[in-house]
C-alpha positions as CSV (number, residue, x, y, z in Angstrom):
1,M,94.5,97.1,78.0
2,L,95.5,96.2,81.7
3,A,97.1,93.4,83.2
4,L,95.3,91.4,85.6
5,G,96.0,88.5,87.7
6,T,92.8,86.4,86.7
7,P,91.2,87.8,83.5
8,P,87.5,88.8,83.6
9,R,86.5,87.1,79.9
10,I,88.4,84.2,78.8
11,P,87.6,82.7,75.2
12,G,86.0,79.2,75.0
13,S,88.7,77.7,72.6
14,P,92.1,76.7,74.2
15,G,94.7,79.7,74.3
16,V,97.6,80.2,71.6
17,V,101.1,79.6,73.0
18,T,103.7,81.5,71.5
19,P,106.8,79.5,69.8
20,A,109.1,80.8,72.2
21,T,111.4,78.2,73.6
22,R,110.7,78.7,77.2
23,N,106.5,78.5,76.3
24,G,107.2,75.7,73.9
25,A,109.2,73.8,76.9
26,I,106.2,74.6,79.4
27,K,103.6,73.2,76.7
28,S,105.6,70.3,75.9
29,Q,105.7,69.5,79.9
30,F,102.2,70.4,80.9
31,G,100.3,69.5,77.8
32,G,97.0,70.9,77.4
33,I,97.0,72.8,80.8
34,A,99.2,75.2,79.2
35,T,96.5,76.5,76.6
36,E,93.8,76.8,79.6
37,H,96.0,78.5,82.2
38,Y,94.9,82.2,81.9
39,L,96.7,83.2,85.5
40,S,99.6,85.5,85.7
41,G,101.9,87.2,88.2
42,L,104.5,90.0,88.4
43,H,106.7,90.7,91.4
44,V,108.8,93.6,91.0
45,Y,112.0,94.0,93.5
46,V,113.8,97.3,94.6
47,G,116.7,97.7,96.3
48,I,117.0,100.3,98.9
49,E,120.5,101.3,100.2
50,D,119.6,102.2,103.8
51,D,116.9,102.4,106.2
52,E,116.1,106.3,105.8
53,S,116.1,106.1,102.2
54,G,113.7,103.1,102.4
55,V,111.3,105.3,104.6
56,A,111.5,107.9,102.3
57,A,110.6,105.9,99.3
58,L,107.7,104.3,101.1
59,N,106.3,107.5,102.1
60,E,106.3,108.7,98.5
61,L,104.6,105.3,97.4
62,R,102.0,105.8,100.0
63,R,99.6,108.2,97.7
64,W,99.9,105.2,95.1
65,L,98.8,102.2,97.4
66,P,95.2,102.4,96.3
67,T,96.2,102.4,92.5
68,L,98.7,99.7,93.1
69,N,96.3,97.5,95.1
70,A,93.5,98.0,92.2
71,C,96.1,96.9,89.6
72,G,97.1,93.6,91.6
73,S,93.3,92.3,92.0
74,N,91.9,89.6,90.5
75,S,88.3,89.1,88.6
76,P,85.7,87.6,90.6
77,Y,84.8,86.1,87.1
78,W,86.2,83.0,85.5
79,R,84.8,82.0,81.9
80,G,81.8,84.4,82.5
81,H,80.7,83.1,85.6
82,E,81.0,84.7,89.5
83,T,83.3,82.9,91.6
84,C,83.0,84.9,94.7
85,F,86.8,85.3,94.8
86,N,86.6,89.1,94.4
87,S,89.9,90.9,95.7
């Protein structure tokens, strides 16, 4: 399994909202859209002590950029139909 910004296949029935406090509050506030919204995001923040360390870290990360880009891409499908929104 792989986490994606937009899943390629979505069931026809509404999603199940977990009973966690935050998720329950979202469902209460937004109603049905909470069970239809299948988009997600992930942000990772990294602290770098100085410019030299930042350059060294980015140089090490460079070889992984194609893989990271692929993991962050969206599916061109929504509910089984082509959207032409390929990443």
